[in-house]
C-alpha positions in Angstrom: 7.1 43.9 47.5 5.8 41.1 49.7 6.2 40.6 53.4 9.8 41.3 54.5 9.7 40.3 58.2 7.5 38.6 60.8 7.7 39.3 64.5 6.0 38.1 67.7 5.8 41.1 70.2 4.1 40.6 73.5 2.3 43.5 75.2 4.7 43.4 78.1 8.2 42.2 77.8 10.8 41.8 75.1 10.1 40.5 71.6 9.8 36.7 71.3 10.8 36.1 67.7 11.9 38.0 64.6 12.1 36.2 61.2 13.4 38.1 58.1 14.1 37.4 54.5 17.7 36.5 53.7 18.3 39.7 51.7 16.5 42.1 54.1 18.8 43.5 56.8 17.9 42.5 60.4 18.8 46.0 61.7 16.1 47.5 59.6 13.6 45.0 60.7 14.5 45.7 64.3 14.1 49.4 63.7 10.6 48.9 62.3 9.5 46.6 65.1 11.0 49.0 67.7 9.3 52.0 66.1 6.0 50.1 66.3 6.5 49.5 70.1 7.4 53.2 70.7 4.4 54.3 68.7 2.2 52.0 70.7 3.6 53.2 74.0 3.4 56.9 72.9 -0.3 56.5 71.9 -1.0 54.7 75.2 0.7 57.5 77.2 -1.2 60.3 75.4 -4.4 58.4 76.0 -3.7 58.3 79.7 -2.8 62.0 80.0 -6.1 63.0 78.4 -8.1 60.6 80.7 -9.6 61.3 84.1 -7.6 61.3 87.3 -9.1 58.0 88.3 -7.1 56.2 85.6 -3.7 57.8 86.6 -2.7 54.7 88.6 -3.1 52.4 85.7 -0.1 50.9 83.9 1.1 52.5 80.7 1.2 49.0 79.1 -2.5 48.3 79.8 -4.2 46.8 76.9 -7.5 48.6 77.4 -5.8 52.0 77.2 -3.8 51.1 74.0 -5.3 52.6 70.8 -3.6 49.7 68.9 -5.4 47.1 71.0 -7.9 46.4 68.2 -8.1 43.0 66.6 -6.0 44.0 63.6 -4.8 47.0 61.7 -1.8 48.7 60.1 0.6 51.5 61.0 3.3 53.4 59.1 6.4 53.9 61.2 9.8 55.5 60.7 11.1 58.9 59.6 13.7 58.6 56.8 12.9 54.9 56.0 9.2 54.3 56.4 7.8 50.9 56.9 4.2 49.6 56.9 3.5 47.3 59.9 0.4 45.1 59.7 -0.5 43.8 63.1 -2.9 41.4 64.7 -3.4 41.0 68.4 -3.9 37.4 69.7 -4.6 37.4 73.4 -1.5 39.2 74.7 0.9 38.9 71.7 1.1 41.1 68.6 1.8 39.3 65.4 3.6 41.8 63.2 4.3 41.8 59.4 6.7 44.4 58.0 6.9 45.7 54.5 8.0 48.9 52.8 5.8 52.0 52.5 6.7 53.4 49.1 5.4 56.5 47.3 3.5 54.5 44.7 -0.3 54.7 45.4 -1.0 51.2 44.1 1.9 49.4 45.9 0.7 50.0 49.5 -2.7 48.3 48.9 -1.0 45.3 47.2 1.6 45.1 49.9 -1.0 45.4 52.7 -3.1 42.5 51.4 0.0 40.3 50.8 1.3 41.1 54.3 -2.1 40.6 55.9 -2.3 37.1 54.4 1.1 36.3 55.8 0.1 37.7 59.2 -3.1 35.6 59.2 -1.1 32.4 58.4 1.3 33.3 61.2 -1.6 33.6 63.6 -2.8 30.2 62.6 0.7 28.8 63.3 0.8 30.4 66.8 -2.7 29.3 67.7 -1.9 25.7 66.6 1.4 25.7 68.6 -0.4 26.9 71.7 -3.4 24.5 71.2 -5.9 27.4 71.3 -6.4 31.1 71.4 -5.0 31.4 74.9 -1.6 32.4 73.5 1.1 33.3 76.0 4.8 33.8 75.7 5.4 30.7 77.9 3.4 28.5 75.5 5.2 29.9 72.5 8.6 29.2 74.1 7.7 25.5 74.6 7.2 25.1 70.8 9.8 27.6 69.8 11.6 25.4 67.2 8.4 24.4 65.5 7.1 28.0 65.4 10.5 29.3 64.1 10.5 26.8 61.2 6.8 27.3 60.4 7.1 31.1 60.3 10.1 30.8 58.0 8.0 28.8 55.6 5.1 31.2 55.9 7.5 34.2 55.2 8.7 32.7 52.0 5.1 32.0 50.9 2.9 28.9 51.3 -0.5 27.9 50.0 -3.5 26.8 52.0 -2.8 23.1 51.4 0.8 23.4 52.5 -0.2 25.4 55.5 -2.7 22.8 56.6 0.1 20.2 56.3 2.4 22.4 58.5 -0.4 22.8 61.1 -1.0 19.1 61.2 2.6 18.2 61.8 3.6 21.0 64.2 3.1 18.8 67.2 4.9 15.8 65.6 8.3 14.4 66.7 10.1 15.0 63.4 10.8 18.6 62.4 12.4 17.6 59.1 9.3 15.8 58.0 7.3 19.0 58.5 9.6 20.8 56.2 10.7 18.2 53.6 7.3 16.6 53.1 5.8 20.0 52.0 6.5 19.6 48.2 4.0 16.6 48.0 1.5 18.1 50.4 -0.9 19.4 47.8 -1.0 16.1 46.0 -1.8 14.2 49.2 -4.4 16.7 50.3 -6.3 16.4 47.1 -7.1 12.7 47.6 -3.8 10.9 47.6 -2.6 8.4 50.2 -1.1 9.8 53.4 2.6 10.4 53.6 3.6 7.2 55.6 2.0 5.1 53.0 3.5 6.7 49.9 6.9 7.6 51.4 8.6 4.5 50.0 7.1 5.4 46.6 8.7 8.8 46.7 12.0 7.2 47.6 11.7 4.8 44.7 10.9 7.7 42.4 13.9 9.7 43.4 16.1 6.7 43.1 14.8 5.9 39.6 15.2 9.6 38.6 18.8 9.6 39.7 19.4 6.3 37.9 17.9 7.3 34.6 19.1 10.9 34.6 22.7 9.8 34.3 22.0 7.0 31.9 23.1 7.5 28.3 22.3 5.1 25.5 25.0 5.3 22.9 26.0 3.2 19.9 28.4 0.3 20.8 32.1 0.7 20.0 31.9 -2.2 17.4 29.3 -0.3 15.4 31.3 2.9 15.4 34.5 1.0 14.5 32.7 -0.7 11.6 31.4 2.7 10.3 34.9 4.3 10.5 36.3 1.3 8.6 33.6 1.6 5.9 34.1 5.3 5.4 37.9 5.0 5.2 37.6 2.4 2.4 35.5 4.8 0.2 37.9 7.4 -1.2 36.1 10.4 -2.5 37.0 11.5 -6.0 39.3 14.6 -5.9 38.7 17.3 -8.5 40.8 20.4 -9.0 38.7 23.5 -8.3 39.4 26.4 -10.7 36.9 28.8 -9.1 34.8 29.2 -12.3 32.4 26.3 -11.6 28.8 27.3 -11.0 27.4 26.5 -7.6 25.9 23.0 -7.5 22.1 22.9 -7.7 20.3 21.5 -4.7 18.3 18.5 -5.8 14.7 18.4 -4.5 14.3 15.9 -1.7 12.7 12.7 -2.9 10.6 10.8 -0.5 11.9 7.3 -0.3 9.7 4.3 0.3 11.1 2.5 3.4 9.6 -0.7 2.2 11.1 -0.5 -1.4 13.5 -3.2 -2.7 17.2 -2.8 -2.2 19.3 -0.9 -4.8 21.3 -4.0 -5.5 18.2 -5.8 -6.7 16.9 -2.8 -8.7 20.2 -2.1 -10.5 21.7 -5.6 -11.0 19.0 -8.2 -10.4 20.9 -11.0 -12.1 23.9 -10.6 -9.8 21.8 -10.3 -6.7 19.6 -13.3 -7.4 21.8 -15.8 -9.3 25.3 -14.4 -8.7 26.0 -17.2 -6.2 25.7 -19.8 -8.9 28.9 -20.1 -11.0 28.7 -21.8 -14.3 31.2 -24.6 -15.3 31.6 -26.9 -18.2 30.6 -30.0 -16.3 27.3 -28.5 -15.3 26.6 -27.4 -18.9 27.2 -31.0 -20.1 24.8 -32.4 -17.5 22.1 -29.9 -18.4 22.5 -30.8 -22.1 21.8 -34.5 -21.3 18.5 -34.8 -19.3 19.1 -38.5 -18.7 22.4 -37.8 -17.0 20.8 -35.0 -15.0 18.0 -37.3 -13.7 20.4 -40.3 -13.0 20.8 -39.6 -9.3 17.2 -38.9 -8.5 15.1 -41.4 -6.5 11.5 -41.4 -7.8 8.9 -42.8 -5.5 6.8 -45.4 -7.3 3.1 -44.7 -7.3 0.8 -47.4 -5.8 -1.3 -49.4 -8.3 -4.8 -48.2 -9.3 -6.4 -50.9 -7.1 -4.8 -49.5 -4.0 -6.7 -46.3 -4.4 -10.1 -48.0 -4.3 -11.8 -48.8 -0.9 -12.3 -52.3 0.3 -15.7 -53.5 1.4 -16.0 -55.3 4.8 -19.1 -57.4 5.3 -18.6 -58.3 9.0 -21.9 -57.8 10.9 -21.7 -54.5 12.8 -18.8 -53.2 10.8 -20.2 -53.0 7.3 -18.7 -50.4 5.1 -15.9 -49.3 2.7 -12.5 -49.0 4.3 -9.2 -47.7 2.9 -8.6 -46.0 -0.4 -8.2 -42.2 -1.1 -11.1 -39.8 -0.4 -11.4 -36.4 -2.0 -13.2 -33.6 -0.3 -15.8 -31.3 -1.8 -14.3 -28.0 -0.6 -14.7 -25.1 -3.0 -11.5 -24.4 -4.8 -12.4 -20.8 -5.5 -11.8 -19.9 -1.8 -8.2 -21.3 -1.8 -7.4 -19.6 -5.1 -8.8 -16.3 -4.1 -7.1 -16.0 -0.7 -3.9 -17.8 -1.5 -0.8 -16.1 0.0 -2.6 -13.5 2.1 -1.9 -14.8 5.6 1.3 -12.9 6.5 0.9 -10.1 9.0 3.3 -7.8 7.0 2.6 -7.1 3.4 1.1 -10.5 2.8 -2.6 -11.3 3.1 -5.1 -13.8 4.3 -5.5 -17.4 5.1 -8.0 -19.3 3.0 -8.3 -22.0 5.7 -10.4 -19.6 7.8 -13.2 -19.8 5.2 -13.2 -23.6 4.6 -15.1 -25.8 7.0 -12.6 -28.4 8.5 -15.1 -30.2 10.6 -16.4 -33.5 9.2 -20.1 -34.0 8.7 -21.7 -36.7 10.6 -24.0 -38.7 8.3 -25.2 -41.2 10.9 -28.9 -41.2 11.7 -29.5 -40.3 15.3 -32.5 -40.8 17.5 -34.4 -38.1 19.2 -32.1 -36.0 21.4 -32.8 -34.3 24.7 -33.9 -30.9 23.3 -36.0 -32.4 20.6 -37.7 -34.7 23.1 -38.3 -31.8 25.4 -40.0 -29.8 22.6 -42.0 -32.8 21.5 -43.2 -33.7 24.9 -44.6 -30.3 25.9 -43.7 -27.0 27.5 -40.4 -26.7 29.5 -40.8 -26.2 33.2 -39.6 -22.5 33.3 -40.9 -21.5 29.9 -43.8 -19.1 29.4 -47.0 -20.6 28.1 -47.1 -20.8 24.3 -43.4 -19.9 23.8 -41.3 -22.4 21.8 -37.9 -23.3 23.3 -36.0 -22.2 20.2 -37.4 -18.7 20.5 -36.2 -18.6 24.1 -32.7 -19.6 23.1 -32.5 -17.1 20.2 -34.0 -14.1 21.8 -31.1 -11.9 21.0 -30.8 -13.0 17.3 -34.6 -12.5 16.8 -34.1 -8.7 17.4 -32.3 -8.4 14.0 -34.4 -6.7 11.4 -31.9 -6.7 8.5 -28.5 -8.2 7.6 -25.5 -6.7 9.5 -22.1 -5.8 8.2 -19.0 -5.0 10.3 -15.3 -4.7 9.7 -12.6 -6.3 11.8 -9.1 -5.0 11.3 -5.7 -6.0 12.6 -2.6 -3.7 12.7 0.9 -5.1 12.8 4.0 -3.0 13.4 7.6 -3.4 14.4 9.8 -0.7 15.9 13.5 -0.8 16.3 14.1 1.6 19.2 12.1 4.6 17.9 12.3 3.8 14.2 9.4 2.1 12.4 10.8 -0.9 10.6 7.7 -2.3 9.0 3.9 -2.0 9.3 1.0 -4.0 7.9 -2.8 -3.4 8.2 -5.3 -6.1 7.1 -9.0 -6.3 7.6 -12.0 -8.4 6.9 -15.6 -7.5 6.1 -18.1 -9.8 7.8 -21.8 -10.4 7.1 -24.2 -11.6 9.7 -27.4 -12.9 8.1 -30.8 -13.2 9.6 -31.5 -16.2 11.8 -32.7 -19.3 10.1 -36.1 -19.2 11.8 -36.7 -15.6 10.7 -35.2 -15.9 7.2 -37.9 -18.6 6.3 -35.6 -20.2 3.7 -35.1 -16.9 1.8 -31.7 -15.9 0.5 -29.9 -12.8 1.8 -29.4 -10.4 -1.2 -28.5 -6.7 -1.2 -25.9 -4.3 -2.5 -23.5 -1.9 -0.7 -20.8 0.7 -1.5 -17.3 0.7 -0.2 -15.6 4.1 0.3 -12.1 5.1 1.5 -10.2 2.4 -0.5 -7.5 4.6 -2.0 -4.7 3.1 0.2 -5.7 -0.5 -0.3 -2.9 -2.7 -1.6 -4.8 -5.9 -2.3 -8.2 -7.3 -1.9 -9.8 -10.8 -2.2 -13.5 -11.6 -2.5 -15.3 -14.8 -1.6 -16.8 -15.1 -5.1 -19.6 -17.5 -4.3 -21.1 -14.9 -1.9 -19.9 -11.5 -3.1 -19.6 -10.1 -6.6 -17.9 -6.9 -7.7 -20.1 -4.5 -9.7 -17.2 -2.0 -10.3 -16.9 1.6 -9.1 -16.9 0.5 -5.5 -20.3 -1.3 -5.7 -20.7 -4.9 -4.4 -23.6 -7.3 -4.4 -24.2 -10.0 -1.8 -26.2 -13.1 -2.3 -26.1 -16.1 0.1 -28.2 -18.3 2.3 -28.7 -17.7 6.0 -26.1 -19.1 8.3 -25.5 -19.0 12.1 -21.9 -17.8 12.0 -20.7 -14.5 10.5 -19.6 -14.9 6.8 -16.4 -13.3 5.7 -17.1 -11.4 2.4 -13.8 -9.7 1.7 -10.3 -9.6 3.0 -7.9 -6.7 2.2 -4.5 -5.3 3.1 -3.2 -1.7 3.0 -0.1 -0.1 1.7 2.5 0.6 4.4 2.5 4.4 3.8 -1.3 4.5 4.1 -1.4 2.3 7.2 -2.1 4.6 10.3 -0.4 3.7 13.6 -2.6 4.0 16.6 0.4 3.9 19.0 4.1 4.7 18.7 6.6 2.9 20.9 10.3 3.2 21.8 12.3 0.6 23.6 15.5 1.8 25.3 17.7 -0.6 27.2 21.1 -0.3 28.9 23.2 -3.2 30.1 25.9 -1.9 32.4 27.8 -4.5 34.2 25.3 -6.9 35.7 22.5 -4.3 35.8 19.9 -4.2 33.0 17.7 -1.1 32.7 14.7 -1.0 30.3 12.5 1.9 29.4 9.4 2.0 27.1 8.1 5.3 25.8 4.7 5.4 24.2 2.5 8.1 22.6 -1.0 7.8 21.1 -2.0 9.0 17.7 -3.9 12.2 18.2 -6.0 11.5 15.1 -7.7 8.5 16.6 -11.5 8.8 17.1 -11.2 8.1 20.8 -8.4 7.2 23.3 -7.2 3.7 23.6 -8.2 1.9 26.8 -7.1 -1.2 28.6 -3.7 -1.3 26.9 -1.2 -4.0 28.0 2.5 -3.6 27.6 4.5 -6.8 27.7 8.3 -7.1 28.1 9.9 -10.4 27.3 13.1 -11.0 29.4 16.0 -13.3 28.5 16.3 -14.4 32.1 14.2 -14.9 35.2 14.9 -11.9 37.4 15.6 -12.4 41.0 15.1 -8.8 41.9 12.9 -6.4 39.9 12.3 -2.6 40.3 9.6 -1.2 38.1 7.8 2.1 37.8 4.8 2.1 37.7 3.6 -1.2 39.2 3.8 -4.3 36.9 2.8 -8.0 37.1 5.7 -10.5 36.8 5.2 -13.9 35.2 8.2 -16.0 36.1 6.9 -19.0 34.0 6.8 -16.9 30.8 9.8 -14.7 31.8 7.8 -11.5 31.2 6.2 -8.7 33.1 3.2 -6.6 32.1 2.0 -3.1 32.6 -1.7 -2.4 32.3 -2.6 1.1 31.3 -6.3 1.9 31.7 -6.4 4.9 29.4 -3.9 6.6 27.0 -4.8 10.3 26.2 -4.7 11.4 22.6 -2.6 14.5 23.4 0.0 15.1 26.1 3.5 14.0 27.1 4.7 10.6 26.2 4.2 7.9 28.8 7.2 6.1 30.3 7.5 2.6 31.8 10.8 1.7 33.5 12.3 -1.4 34.9 15.7 -2.3 36.4 17.0 -5.8 37.4 20.2 -7.5 38.1 21.3 -10.3 35.7 23.9 -13.0 35.7 25.5 -12.1 32.4 28.0 -9.3 32.4 27.7 -6.6 29.7 31.2 -7.5 28.5 29.9 -10.9 27.4 27.3 -9.4 25.1 24.0 -7.6 25.1 20.8 -9.3 26.3 17.9 -9.4 23.9 14.8 -7.7 25.3 11.5 -7.5 23.3 8.6 -5.2 24.0 5.0 -5.9 22.9 1.7 -4.1 23.2 -1.9 -5.4 23.1 -4.9 -3.2 22.6 -8.4 -3.4 21.0 -11.1 -1.0 20.0 -14.8 -1.4 19.2 -16.9 1.5 17.9 -18.4 3.1 14.8 -15.0 3.9 13.2 -12.4 1.9 11.4 -8.6 2.4 11.7 -8.1 2.4 7.9 -11.0 4.9 7.2 -13.0 2.4 5.1 -16.7 3.1 5.2 -19.7 0.9 4.4 -22.4 2.9 2.6 -25.8 2.0 1.0 -25.7 1.4 -2.8 -28.3 4.2 -3.2 -28.7 7.3 -1.1 -31.3 7.0 1.6 -32.0 3.3 1.1 -30.1 1.0 3.4 -30.7 -2.7 3.0 -28.4 -3.6 5.8 -27.4 -2.5 9.3 -23.8 -1.3 10.1 -22.8 -2.5 13.6 -19.7 -1.8 15.6 -16.3 -2.2 13.9 -13.2 -3.4 15.6 -9.5 -3.1 15.3 -6.8 -4.7 17.4 -3.1 -5.2 17.6 -1.5 -8.3 16.0 2.2 -8.5 16.0 3.0 -5.1 17.6 6.7 -5.3 18.6 9.5 -3.1 19.7 13.1 -4.4 19.8 
């Protein structure tokens, strides 16, 4: 059992203070302290009787003649109820700690160490109250309230950090701050801001805790009423039970695809697709007669053939062909291969990203500034014998082989905590050798693609990349300055991993709008996400805003952002909260709030698990550089 009571007993005079636990009787504590005083006086009297006659005039309470006048020790007192008193003498005051003296051989040692720790902490309190080791009853009485409260905290158990906080505030003007600020003392002592700086943050935290603890997010009454009405319209078929029917067999649960088509389309496609078109006799007659069907159409007349040809202008300075229709020389295979793959969810890719839209300038130009500089001689700051183009392309000259990398984009949409849809698409890029190092040679090599079991659709740039089957691909192209997209692909929803899960909870009560975002990282990621930005789009411009943690408000865009430096792979879900007053009352309808998240990753891994490998083991004809994946349309409504 730990320390039961703490007392301050001067050498001469009555006891100054006695502090006990709430369940330990004060009478027993007084008996133990009084027995310690009597034992001390009895030992002092016996010492004086055995001393020489020259010491007979000395006082019985003299410290030098007291056998218990050592710096510290312990003493067992009492007859029927025995107590162990651990004491420590500070100047002229004994600091006593009382505990039980049981029959157990292990308990006394444990109790003695626990009580000695409490006595040492009490000594620190008394010395701090008296501003030094010169401890006297008069100085203790001047700081009696502070000493009383501090010893009460020490009796119930405090750590070293909390004790240092008590000693630092014992000479302050606010006793309540010394007691109430102790729960956050350890956090502040380990490097946090001082209490006056973070006191308002603690108040905001308690206010937010009280506000969100009583908040409940339930379904609106309209939804519940619609569900009750729907269930009442469906009458279950009633069967007469005879008692001989075998128990129904439980069907094995079948995993349903959340992105499958509706049952109405699967069972009755004609009614679902063309049910809205009703046939009548007039329509049938019109369809039978094509001339009548085309009678109301206005057909735009095409221009004559001469209008499509250009007109030559011979005015001096403006010579050339003007007007007419000009056809480009873009490769049609690109548009056909990547057609319809530009949607973020379930779609694909945009062919316009691979077609050069800039017009070529065919005009003959004179010598430009850089060409003149090279032709005239060395640049002022260039090293002797170093061409200017080598200075500008130093980084590109370090390439020893063609480079391949993958850039992926993940799109997801959550409705509260439920994943509504997800889409993952990626692009394999090729970076060829620089033009000056390639020396006019074509880039040609083969590679293997692994981890494509979850791929839904893929499209190749056929004029650069060819498929050799069984995951082998062959590349052949000329050197270019910009990276060349070789392949674009999209993944099935069930095989698309989510790097981050989100949940948006909002509550509109009266004119107060509360929003909370919970997020958790995927523990299977190769490394934690960093520099993640959460964006909340607001329907109104808030006049007052209370957020936790701190956020950046953009009034022009009606949004505020949280920047999270690092999201751990494992641990509790993070929470972002915001409250604001709005002009619209909750009775007039709910406000629409949309949450978004933006993140990016660059490293040796891909989100989909696709790997680029050499065509043959041990022989790599290309270098694999850092892959990237980022968030596209990552929403939570």
